[in-house]
PATORLO-295909 format. One line per 3 residues: their letters; for each residue x, y, z of N, C-alpha, C. Coordinates in pm, 1 decimal. Example, Ala and Ser with C-alpha at 12.3 -4.5 7.8 and 13.67 -1.06 7.14 Angstrom:
REM residues 2
as> 1319.0,-569.0,780.0,1230.0,-450.0,780.0,1320.0,-330.0,780.0; 1285.0,-225.0,708.0,1367.0,-106.0,714.0,1290.0,3.0,787.0
//
This chain:
REM residues 255
mad> 2391.7,2140.7,453.1,2274.8,2073.5,417.5,2237.5,2106.4,263.2; 2287.3,2247.4,234.4,2260.6,2268.0,87.4,2364.3,2149.8,7.8; 2469.6,2125.6,63.0,2537.8,2028.4,-32.9,2491.8,1894.4,-41.7
haa> 2400.7,1865.5,81.8,2325.2,1735.3,72.4,2216.3,1744.0,-34.7; 2157.8,1860.8,-23.8,2058.4,1863.1,-133.3,2086.4,1842.7,-273.3; 2206.8,1909.4,-304.8,2263.4,1893.4,-425.2,2307.3,1737.3,-465.9
yyd> 2346.7,1685.8,-367.6,2380.9,1533.9,-385.7,2270.1,1462.5,-419.1; 2143.4,1482.1,-326.4,1998.5,1409.0,-377.5,1968.2,1450.5,-519.6; 1987.8,1576.3,-560.8,1931.0,1630.6,-688.4,2008.0,1548.7,-805.4
qva> 2135.9,1538.0,-771.8,2217.1,1458.9,-883.0,2185.6,1327.4,-906.8; 2151.1,1265.7,-809.2,2111.4,1095.7,-810.9,1983.3,1076.8,-815.5; 1902.4,1184.4,-801.6,1755.0,1153.5,-782.4,1687.9,1013.6,-883.5
ely> 1732.5,1056.1,-988.4,1662.7,966.8,-1082.9,1706.1,810.3,-1087.2; 1825.1,792.6,-997.5,1864.8,643.8,-971.7,1823.8,613.5,-849.1; 1782.5,706.4,-769.2,1777.2,665.2,-615.7,1681.1,532.7,-583.8
dtv> 1580.0,537.6,-674.8,1501.8,425.8,-619.1,1549.6,294.7,-659.0; 1634.6,294.6,-768.1,1679.5,185.5,-815.3,1788.3,118.9,-719.1; 1871.3,204.8,-663.6,1981.9,180.1,-565.7,1937.3,139.5,-427.8
vql> 1836.0,224.6,-385.0,1761.0,204.3,-250.7,1631.5,143.0,-259.4; 1620.1,10.2,-225.5,1502.1,-60.5,-247.5,1458.5,-158.4,-114.1; 1509.5,-58.2,-0.1,1482.7,-163.8,127.5,1329.0,-123.4,170.2
dfd> 1297.4,-218.2,263.1,1160.5,-205.8,311.4,1133.1,-237.5,436.5; 1246.8,-305.9,519.4,1256.0,-358.9,631.1,1168.5,-288.6,742.6; 1186.3,-127.0,728.8,1120.4,-36.9,835.1,987.3,-10.9,797.0
ipf> 934.2,-29.6,692.8,796.9,25.0,656.4,695.4,-32.7,749.4; 664.7,-171.8,786.0,580.2,-224.2,870.4,588.4,-168.1,1026.3; 686.7,-98.1,1078.7,715.0,-22.5,1168.6,629.0,102.2,1174.6
fle> 673.4,186.6,1074.3,601.9,305.1,1069.7,483.3,301.0,1033.5; 419.3,182.8,959.4,280.7,189.8,926.5,202.4,160.4,1035.5; 262.5,70.8,1105.6,183.2,30.1,1248.6,194.7,172.3,1345.3
eaq> 289.2,230.1,1365.0,292.0,342.3,1419.1,191.5,451.5,1396.6; 179.9,489.8,1244.1,93.5,594.2,1191.8,-51.8,559.4,1200.8; -79.4,425.6,1209.2,-213.7,409.0,1230.6,-243.1,418.5,1367.3
hag> -163.0,374.8,1459.0,-179.3,398.9,1595.2,-190.9,552.7,1626.0; -130.8,646.9,1560.0,-132.9,782.2,1592.3,-263.0,822.9,1586.7; -349.7,756.9,1485.5,-475.4,799.1,1442.4,-499.4,964.3,1409.9
gqv> -408.5,1028.1,1356.1,-431.9,1151.8,1310.7,-335.5,1206.7,1217.1; -309.9,1334.0,1175.8,-219.9,1381.8,1098.8,-66.6,1347.4,1125.2; 4.2,1283.7,1022.1,128.4,1246.2,1044.6,199.0,1333.2,919.3
lel> 348.1,1346.4,1002.2,427.7,1446.3,919.3,592.5,1375.2,908.1; 606.2,1335.6,786.3,721.4,1279.4,772.7,840.7,1370.5,698.7; 963.7,1371.0,786.5,1050.1,1479.8,755.2,1166.9,1386.9,699.1
msg> 1222.1,1476.0,577.2,1321.4,1398.9,510.2,1267.5,1275.5,440.4; 1163.3,1291.0,357.8,1102.8,1194.9,295.3,1156.1,1129.7,192.4; 1235.7,1204.6,115.8,1286.3,1177.0,13.1,1171.9,1148.7,-115.7
sgr> 1211.4,1035.9,-190.1,1131.8,1011.9,-309.7,992.6,922.8,-266.9; 982.7,911.6,-138.1,873.3,847.5,-80.1,865.3,695.8,-69.6; 1003.1,628.3,-39.7,1015.2,505.6,-20.5,903.0,441.1,117.9
vsl> 918.9,531.0,199.1,827.0,514.7,309.0,657.1,542.9,299.1; 672.1,684.0,257.4,567.2,765.1,229.1,477.5,698.0,158.7; 484.5,643.2,25.5,375.6,564.2,-34.5,309.9,460.6,17.3
rli> 372.4,382.6,96.2,317.1,289.0,154.8,218.2,316.3,275.0; 260.3,449.3,337.7,166.3,494.6,441.1,20.1,569.5,349.3; 51.5,652.0,266.3,-58.2,726.5,177.6,-137.2,625.6,112.3
eag> -97.8,502.3,92.4,-175.1,379.4,22.1,-253.9,338.9,118.1; -214.9,338.6,251.9,-308.6,267.6,352.6,-391.5,361.9,412.0; -410.1,511.8,344.3,-490.2,603.5,399.1,-455.0,681.9,511.4
ipl> -329.1,657.8,530.6,-246.9,772.6,648.5,-267.8,920.0,571.7; -308.0,1015.6,657.2,-323.0,1132.0,628.2,-175.1,1213.1,641.2; -76.8,1199.6,534.7,70.0,1237.1,535.4,93.9,1364.7,482.9
tcv> 178.4,1414.2,541.3,236.8,1548.1,492.4,419.1,1522.3,464.7; 473.0,1553.9,370.5,603.8,1504.5,351.4,692.1,1636.3,326.6; 814.3,1640.9,394.3,892.0,1753.5,368.4,1010.4,1712.4,335.9
dfs> 1093.5,1757.8,231.6,1240.4,1735.1,181.9,1297.9,1851.1,139.8; 1428.8,1845.7,135.0,1518.0,1974.1,76.3,1560.3,1940.8,-56.4; 1523.4,1826.2,-103.5,1561.6,1776.0,-244.8,1444.1,1813.3,-338.6
agl> 1449.1,1910.0,-417.9,1339.7,1920.5,-520.9,1330.4,1793.7,-617.1; 1460.4,1750.2,-664.8,1454.3,1631.4,-740.2,1381.7,1505.6,-677.3; 1381.5,1477.8,-562.7,1346.5,1357.2,-498.5,1202.5,1398.1,-471.3
lai> 1157.8,1497.3,-443.3,1009.0,1536.1,-417.4,936.7,1524.9,-550.1; 1013.1,1578.3,-647.9,928.0,1559.1,-806.0,901.0,1403.3,-830.3; 984.6,1327.7,-787.7,967.6,1181.0,-843.4,857.0,1147.6,-735.1
lqr> 864.7,1185.7,-614.2,727.9,1136.0,-500.7,603.7,1193.9,-581.7; 612.0,1300.2,-642.3,490.6,1367.2,-682.1,434.5,1291.3,-831.5; 541.9,1254.1,-893.6,518.3,1161.8,-1006.3,445.8,1005.2,-948.5
kld> 503.1,960.0,-870.7,441.1,837.7,-813.1,294.0,846.1,-776.5; 277.5,966.8,-703.2,159.6,990.8,-631.9,47.4,1010.0,-763.8; 114.2,1086.7,-854.7,3.7,1135.1,-990.1,-30.3,983.0,-1051.9
arg> 76.4,894.1,-1068.1,44.5,755.3,-1141.7,-44.9,689.7,-1074.8; -68.5,675.9,-923.4,-135.1,601.7,-854.2,-275.2,656.2,-840.0; -312.6,793.7,-873.1,-421.4,878.9,-826.3,-439.9,908.4,-699.9
lca> -297.7,921.1,-616.3,-306.3,955.2,-481.3,-241.5,1099.6,-447.6; -296.3,1148.4,-335.5,-268.3,1288.8,-290.7,-203.6,1287.5,-164.6; -109.4,1387.2,-157.3,-42.5,1396.2,-28.4,34.4,1557.2,-20.4
elh> 38.0,1625.8,76.1,84.4,1768.9,80.1,246.1,1733.1,91.7; 309.0,1805.4,-14.3,456.5,1782.6,-7.9,532.9,1946.8,-6.1; 637.1,1940.4,62.5,681.0,2068.3,100.1,832.7,2053.0,76.4
hmd> 884.9,2142.8,-11.6,1031.7,2171.6,-44.5,1073.4,2271.7,62.0; 1132.0,2195.0,169.6,1184.0,2291.0,296.5,1286.6,2217.4,346.6; 1372.9,2297.6,415.9,1482.9,2263.3,508.6,1412.1,2244.3,642.4
vrd> 1466.9,2105.7,697.3,1377.5,2074.0,817.3,1436.2,2175.8,942.7; 1578.5,2247.5,930.6,1589.6,2353.8,1016.6,1500.3,2463.6,1029.9; 1427.1,2482.6,902.3,1345.4,2588.3,902.0,1194.7,2560.4,912.2
lal> 1176.6,2433.1,940.7,1047.9,2356.9,937.5,945.7,2489.9,1002.7; 824.1,2509.1,927.1,745.4,2610.9,969.6,622.8,2572.5,869.1; 517.1,2503.6,918.4,402.6,2459.0,851.8,280.1,2504.9,921.2
gra> 297.7,2585.6,1044.2,186.1,2653.2,1087.0,65.8,2579.1,1164.3; 96.1,2442.1,1185.4,0.4,2350.8,1267.1,76.7,2230.0,1312.4; 9.3,2159.8,1409.1,44.9,2056.0,1471.7,6.2,1891.1,1421.5
fdm> 97.9,1812.5,1444.1,93.7,1658.1,1397.0,65.7,1572.3,1510.0; 7.2,1470.2,1493.5,-17.6,1359.2,1587.3,110.7,1259.0,1595.4; 180.3,1270.4,1478.4,303.8,1197.5,1484.2,393.1,1255.5,1367.1
ifi> 521.6,1274.5,1390.8,631.7,1296.9,1330.6,734.5,1211.1,1335.4; 786.0,1197.0,1212.3,913.0,1094.9,1225.6,1025.7,1123.8,1086.5; 1102.4,1085.8,1124.9,1256.1,1078.0,1030.2,1302.2,932.2,1035.3
pfh> 1252.8,885.0,883.0,1295.3,759.3,844.3,1434.7,727.1,796.4; 1491.0,608.9,784.2,1614.8,602.6,734.8,1747.4,664.7,783.0; 1745.7,683.3,919.5,1848.1,725.3,1003.0,1896.1,859.4,941.7
sfp> 1824.0,928.4,880.7,1873.8,1064.1,798.4,1886.2,1179.3,905.8; 1851.3,1188.1,1033.0,1871.9,1294.8,1093.8,2019.3,1337.1,1109.3; 2106.0,1252.1,1107.1,2255.3,1320.1,1136.5,2300.6,1344.0,1000.7
evl> 2257.6,1362.1,901.2,2297.5,1436.5,790.6,2273.0,1606.4,832.3; 2214.7,1610.1,901.0,2213.7,1770.3,972.3,2355.3,1765.3,1057.3; 2454.1,1797.1,977.9,2576.0,1783.0,1052.6,2626.6,1856.6,1169.1
dle> 2583.7,1968.3,1176.9,2606.7,2072.1,1303.4,2522.6,2027.1,1429.5; 2599.6,2024.1,1524.1,2526.7,1992.0,1665.4,2405.9,2097.8,1685.9; 2441.7,2244.3,1656.2,2351.0,2343.8,1694.9,2234.0,2311.9,1594.0
deq> 2259.5,2286.1,1453.4,2168.0,2275.5,1374.3,2057.0,2156.0,1415.0; 2124.2,2056.5,1457.3,2028.3,1946.6,1509.6,1954.1,1990.0,1635.9; 2006.1,2035.8,1720.3,1927.9,2100.4,1819.5,1815.2,2197.0,1776.4
rvl> 1830.0,2270.0,1665.8,1741.7,2366.4,1595.3,1612.8,2263.8,1535.7; 1659.3,2155.9,1480.4,1557.5,2084.5,1423.2,1481.3,2042.0,1530.5; 1514.4,1971.8,1627.7,1427.1,1918.8,1750.9,1357.1,2023.2,1799.7
rrv> 1398.4,2146.7,1806.1,1311.9,2246.6,1869.2,1183.0,2272.7,1781.8; 1201.2,2271.6,1645.5,1119.6,2265.6,1527.1,1007.6,2167.4,1542.4; 1060.7,2036.9,1572.2,975.3,1940.4,1581.4,904.6,1935.5,1695.2
aeh> 938.8,1988.2,1803.0,851.6,1983.4,1908.8,742.0,2099.1,1912.5; 770.9,2211.6,1833.8,693.7,2299.4,1791.4,556.3,2254.3,1716.4; 589.2,2178.6,1631.1,489.9,2103.0,1529.0,433.5,1971.4,1603.9
lad> 459.0,1916.9,1734.2,397.9,1804.4,1774.0,252.5,1839.0,1854.3; 151.3,1756.4,1828.9,30.7,1817.9,1927.0,59.4,1740.3,2042.6; -41.8,1788.8,2124.3,-38.4,1740.9,2281.7,-29.8,1580.5,2257.5
ggr> 27.4,1505.7,2325.7,9.1,1366.7,2337.0,58.6,1287.8,2200.5; 139.3,1368.8,2111.3,184.2,1321.9,1992.6,307.3,1251.7,2011.9; 367.3,1168.5,1907.9,519.5,1114.0,1905.6,589.1,1176.8,1834.6
fic> 708.6,1182.9,1851.9,827.9,1190.5,1727.4,912.5,1054.0,1754.7; 939.9,1003.0,1617.9,1015.4,893.0,1600.1,1151.0,955.6,1519.5; 1240.6,930.6,1590.9,1386.9,949.8,1505.8,1472.8,826.2,1505.2
tlh> 1501.9,793.6,1398.9,1582.5,667.8,1373.7,1726.9,699.9,1360.8; 1837.2,635.9,1416.6,1970.4,672.4,1417.6,2034.6,537.1,1391.7; 2146.9,554.3,1345.8,2246.8,436.0,1334.2,2316.4,432.7,1479.4
npp> 2346.2,304.7,1514.1,2402.9,279.1,1663.2,2581.1,280.1,1630.6; 2630.5,385.9,1664.6,2784.3,429.3,1619.9,2884.2,284.3,1615.8; 2886.7,217.5,1734.7,2970.5,89.6,1717.2,2942.3,-26.1,1629.7
vrl> 2821.6,-13.7,1570.5,2800.1,-108.5,1461.6,2806.9,-70.0,1323.9; 2792.9,84.7,1307.9,2778.5,173.0,1169.7,2930.5,166.4,1170.4; 3020.2,210.2,1244.4,3141.6,246.3,1216.6,3222.4,110.5,1176.7
qav> 3161.4,0.2,1198.3,3210.5,-137.2,1129.5,3240.2,-123.9,967.8; 3149.6,-48.7,925.2,3154.2,-29.9,775.1,3242.2,71.1,713.0; 3312.9,137.0,795.4,3383.9,254.7,723.8,3531.3,226.8,722.5
drp> 3612.3,303.5,665.4,3760.3,293.7,650.2,3796.9,165.6,576.2; 3700.8,109.1,489.6,3737.2,17.3,410.3,3796.7,59.3,278.0; 3838.9,-46.6,200.3,3895.5,-25.5,27.9,3756.3,30.0,-38.0
yel> 3807.9,121.3,-125.2,3735.4,144.0,-227.0,3654.0,7.4,-292.6; 3535.0,-14.2,-300.9,3469.2,-139.7,-326.8,3321.7,-107.0,-405.2; 3286.3,-215.2,-471.4,3141.9,-221.5,-543.4,3042.4,-264.1,-421.8
wle> 2948.0,-176.0,-435.0,2826.0,-193.6,-324.4,2717.2,-248.9,-373.2; 2671.7,-237.7,-501.3,2573.4,-299.2,-550.6,2571.1,-280.1,-721.5; 2496.8,-361.7,-758.2,2470.5,-370.6,-911.2,2334.2,-387.4,-936.2
rpl> 2258.0,-314.8,-1010.7,2094.4,-334.4,-1026.2,2064.0,-295.0,-1154.7; 1972.9,-380.2,-1210.6,1921.3,-324.4,-1352.4,1831.4,-202.1,-1334.7; 1833.0,-104.4,-1458.0,1763.0,-19.1,-1453.7,1618.1,-41.4,-1519.4
pdg> 1521.8,34.8,-1461.0,1355.8,9.7,-1495.8,1353.0,3.0,-1646.7; 1265.0,-80.1,-1727.0,1230.0,-123.8,-1861.3,1361.3,-152.4,-1928.7; 1433.5,-215.6,-1895.5,1558.5,-272.0,-1951.6,1636.9,-170.2,-2014.5
agt> 1661.7,-75.6,-1947.7,1742.6,43.0,-1982.6,1892.9,28.9,-1978.2; 1914.4,-62.4,-1893.4,2063.1,-116.8,-1870.9,2083.7,-134.2,-1719.5; 2209.4,-82.0,-1652.6,2247.9,-131.3,-1524.5,2294.9,-11.6,-1476.3
vml> 2287.3,10.3,-1336.4,2352.1,98.9,-1261.4,2461.9,17.7,-1153.7; 2573.4,57.4,-1136.9,2642.2,-8.1,-1048.7,2712.3,134.4,-943.2; 2706.5,91.7,-825.9,2730.5,201.6,-713.7,2860.8,143.6,-651.1
wgv> 2946.4,211.9,-654.7,3100.3,200.4,-601.0,3104.0,298.6,-489.0; 3175.1,284.9,-367.2,3202.5,361.7,-269.0,3292.0,351.0,-189.1; 3326.7,450.8,-91.5,3426.8,417.6,19.9,3384.7,544.4,114.9
qqy> 3407.9,488.3,235.4,3369.3,560.0,345.7,3485.7,610.4,460.4; 3506.0,729.6,501.5,3612.9,754.5,600.0,3526.9,811.5,712.4; 3581.7,794.5,846.0,3566.2,863.0,961.1,3661.3,933.0,1021.3
dak> 3625.2,1063.9,1053.7,3707.4,1182.0,1109.0,3664.1,1171.6,1265.4; 3737.7,1117.2,1339.9,3700.0,1096.2,1461.5,3696.6,1212.8,1565.9; 3765.0,1306.0,1520.7,3797.3,1422.9,1579.2,3648.8,1506.6,1591.8
rei> 3626.9,1503.7,1431.9,3490.8,1562.7,1409.2,3360.0,1478.9,1420.7; 3385.5,1365.2,1435.4,3270.7,1268.2,1465.0,3171.5,1265.2,1314.8; 3256.8,1280.8,1214.6,3201.0,1301.2,1095.7,3216.5,1160.5,1001.0
vtv> 3131.7,1101.0,931.1,3170.7,1010.5,821.3,3138.3,1090.3,700.2; 3246.5,1061.8,597.9,3237.4,1129.3,470.3,3216.6,996.8,358.5; 3107.7,1001.0,303.3,3080.5,904.6,196.1,3111.4,946.3,65.2
qef> 3210.6,863.1,0.8,3234.6,909.0,-154.4,3148.5,785.0,-233.8; 3068.6,831.3,-325.5,2986.0,729.5,-408.8,3015.3,761.0,-549.5; 3021.3,659.0,-613.7,3038.5,688.1,-760.8,2940.7,574.1,-831.2
fev> 2841.5,653.2,-914.1,2748.5,582.1,-971.6,2786.0,561.3,-1144.3; 2769.7,470.3,-1168.3,2822.8,426.8,-1311.8,2692.9,368.2,-1384.3; 2653.1,419.8,-1490.3,2523.4,388.2,-1565.5,2571.7,344.7,-1707.8
ydp> 2525.2,186.8,-1725.2,2550.9,114.9,-1837.0,2403.2,99.1,-1920.4; 2439.9,119.3,-2061.8,2318.0,70.5,-2141.6,2293.8,-43.1,-2156.2; 2207.1,-119.5,-2237.1,2191.3,-254.1,-2245.2,2336.4,-325.2,-2319.5
anv> 2403.9,-265.7,-2376.0,2497.3,-319.7,-2444.7,2632.1,-321.1,-2351.8; 2599.2,-256.2,-2246.4,2703.8,-261.1,-2134.6,2821.1,-154.1,-2159.0; 2797.6,-22.9,-2227.8,2848.1,70.9,-2248.5,2823.8,148.2,-2125.2
mra> 2925.5,235.6,-2072.5,2894.1,323.5,-1982.9,2843.5,460.5,-2052.6; 2722.5,499.8,-1986.5,2681.7,631.6,-2048.2,2691.7,758.0,-1951.7; 2707.8,710.4,-1812.9,2743.6,832.7,-1743.6,2787.1,775.1,-1615.3
rhr> 2878.0,889.7,-1543.2,2967.1,843.7,-1406.2,2924.6,958.2,-1341.6; 2860.5,945.3,-1219.0,2835.5,1054.5,-1132.4,2924.4,1027.7,-997.6; 2998.2,1119.7,-941.9,3084.6,1113.8,-832.3,3020.1,1254.7,-735.8
vql> 2965.2,1158.9,-605.5,2891.7,1237.2,-529.6,2939.3,1211.0,-379.4; 2927.3,1314.2,-296.5,2977.5,1311.1,-146.8,2850.1,1326.4,-49.9; 2844.5,1245.1,27.8,2724.3,1264.9,160.7,2822.4,1262.6,274.7
qfr> 2776.0,1332.0,383.2,2831.2,1332.5,524.0,2721.2,1307.5,607.7; 2762.5,1236.4,712.2,2651.9,1249.0,838.4,2743.0,1223.8,970.9; 2685.6,1273.1,1067.0,2741.0,1283.0,1193.2,2700.4,1146.4,1271.6
vlt> 2799.8,1087.4,1346.2,2806.0,970.6,1423.6,2740.1,1030.0,1581.1; 2614.4,1013.0,1605.7,2551.0,1062.9,1740.5,2557.5,928.7,1836.8; 2577.8,968.8,1949.2,2576.5,858.4,2054.4,2435.9,869.1,2117.2
cdq> 2402.1,785.1,2190.9,2264.5,796.2,2281.2,2297.5,900.6,2356.3; 2399.5,932.7,2433.6,2389.1,1033.8,2523.8,2385.0,1160.6,2468.6; 2462.3,1199.1,2353.1,2435.5,1315.7,2276.4,2285.4,1344.4,2231.5
fea> 2240.9,1235.3,2176.6,2115.6,1267.8,2123.8,2012.5,1285.8,2251.1; 1997.7,1201.7,2347.3,1937.0,1224.0,2447.9,1929.7,1363.6,2527.9; 2052.6,1414.1,2524.7,2079.9,1537.9,2588.2,2009.2,1646.6,2515.9
maa> 2016.5,1636.7,2380.2,1976.3,1744.9,2272.8,1811.9,1720.9,2281.5; 1758.7,1614.8,2281.8,1631.3,1582.6,2285.5,1553.9,1651.2,2426.6; 1628.3,1603.3,2538.9,1590.7,1677.8,2664.3,1588.5,1823.2,2651.9
dag> 1682.8,1880.3,2605.9,1692.3,2014.0,2590.9,1576.3,2091.7,2539.4; 1542.4,2006.2,2401.8,1435.2,2066.0,2316.4,1280.6,2023.1,2369.8; 1291.4,1973.9,2490.6,1130.8,1945.2,2559.5,1099.4,1791.8,2539.6
fav> 1185.7,1705.7,2511.9,1131.0,1573.9,2488.4,1172.7,1495.3,2602.0; 1086.2,1381.7,2613.0,1119.1,1267.0,2706.2,1106.7,1137.5,2610.9; 1216.1,1049.2,2652.4,1236.5,919.9,2604.8,1115.2,829.1,2639.7
eal> 1016.1,812.2,2533.1,934.6,685.9,2578.1,960.6,546.0,2577.0; 1046.1,521.3,2451.6,1100.8,397.4,2420.1,1230.5,404.8,2332.0; 1330.4,306.2,2338.6,1441.0,289.0,2254.3,1457.9,159.9,2232.0
ygn> 1439.2,141.3,2069.8,1453.6,14.4,2027.1,1577.5,-14.3,1939.0; 1620.0,-123.4,1953.2,1749.4,-142.1,1882.8,1736.0,-185.8,1709.8; 1589.8,-210.5,1676.2,1589.7,-264.9,1553.2,1423.1,-243.9,1520.5
ydr> 1386.1,-264.0,1401.4,1239.9,-220.0,1369.1,1162.8,-352.3,1400.0; 1204.2,-454.3,1465.0,1115.4,-566.6,1525.1,1094.3,-530.3,1686.8; 1110.1,-391.4,1721.3,1097.9,-356.1,1860.2,1175.0,-427.3,1979.3
snf> 1299.9,-469.3,1917.3,1383.4,-550.5,1994.3,1445.8,-442.2,2101.9; 1480.1,-495.4,2226.5,1574.4,-410.0,2320.8,1664.2,-367.6,2274.5; 1727.8,-230.5,2299.5,1845.8,-179.2,2234.4,1979.0,-237.3,2323.9
dpa> 2061.2,-282.8,2226.4,2188.9,-328.9,2304.7,2298.7,-258.2,2256.1; 2356.5,-176.8,2310.9,2479.8,-68.1,2280.6,2576.4,-135.4,2193.4; 2594.1,-244.9,2227.9,2710.8,-329.8,2166.0,2672.6,-383.2,2022.1
asp> 2556.8,-419.2,2039.1,2524.8,-515.1,1886.4,2383.0,-473.3,1820.7; 2322.6,-393.2,1845.7,2191.5,-328.4,1772.6,2233.7,-258.0,1677.1; 2187.0,-281.3,1567.7,2205.4,-194.2,1437.2,2167.7,-58.4,1454.9
fmi> 2050.1,-29.7,1520.7,1996.2,86.2,1521.9,1957.3,166.7,1659.7; 1932.4,284.0,1663.1,1888.4,344.2,1777.2,1738.0,411.7,1730.6; 1623.3,360.7,1768.6,1492.9,405.0,1727.1,1433.8,463.0,1832.2
yll> 1433.4,594.4,1836.1,1348.4,670.8,1967.9,1224.4,691.4,1944.0; 1134.2,688.8,2042.9,999.3,708.2,2054.0,1013.6,814.6,2158.0; 977.8,948.3,2125.2,972.7,1073.9,2213.4,849.1,1144.5,2214.7
rrt> 819.7,1186.2,2329.3,695.4,1263.2,2375.0,750.8,1389.2,2433.2; 671.6,1477.4,2421.0,707.7,1622.6,2462.6,682.4,1624.8,2631.6; 753.1,1658.8,2696.8,758.2,1690.2,2844.4,658.3,1803.9,2894.6
//
C-alpha cells in the first residue's frame, strides 16, 4: 500500500488529465441520495466522483492514502467554495469514530490492497463504520473480462492535452499477470511534452492489483459480517454475467 501511495503522489498532477471517466457517477449519486445521510468514500483520490456528490449536497467524508491526490481535491473544493471532510489515512487502519449511512469504494480500487488478510481487515473496518441499515458498495473488475487486457505488448494507451495549453501528456503501458499470485502488475510511463512537442518529463511508475473472484470476495465479505443485497455487472444495474460483465458491483449490508 505504501508503494501505491508513492505511485499516486508521483502522478498526482497528471491524474485528472489521464483519468476523465464519468460513467459511474450517476450510479453513485443515486445511491448516495437514496442513503439519505452521511456518506463515506474510501480511496477517493482527487475527487473524480467526490466533487459531483458534494456539488449535489451529499454530506461526504473522503479518505485516501495519497497526500498528493487529497491536496488536489482540496484545491478543487476551495476553488468552488465547497466543503468536505478529508482524511489522509490508510483504509486498513480506518478509524473515524462514527458510523455512516453509506460507504463506497469507487473505480474498482479495493484490489489494490494486495494481501488477502489486509483485504479482510479493510472489510472489517468498513463494517465497524457502517450504520444500522446502511449499505457498503464495493466495485471490482470481473476477472475473465479484465484479464483480456493483460499480457499485451507495450503500447500507447492515451494522449491528452494538458490544461491551459501547457502541452501534451502521453501514457504508455504494459500489464502482466502472475497467475500463481493472482496479481496484475501495471507498468506505466507518463511522457510530458511542451507546446513545441519537446519532452520535458518522463515518469515510470508501477501499480499492482489482485484479481478477485466472486467466490473469494463473497467469502471475505461474509466473514466480515456482510450479506450480499445485490450484484450488478455494470453501472446501469444490469444483472451480473460471469462471462461477459465488465464489473462486479456489490451492494452489501451487515448481517
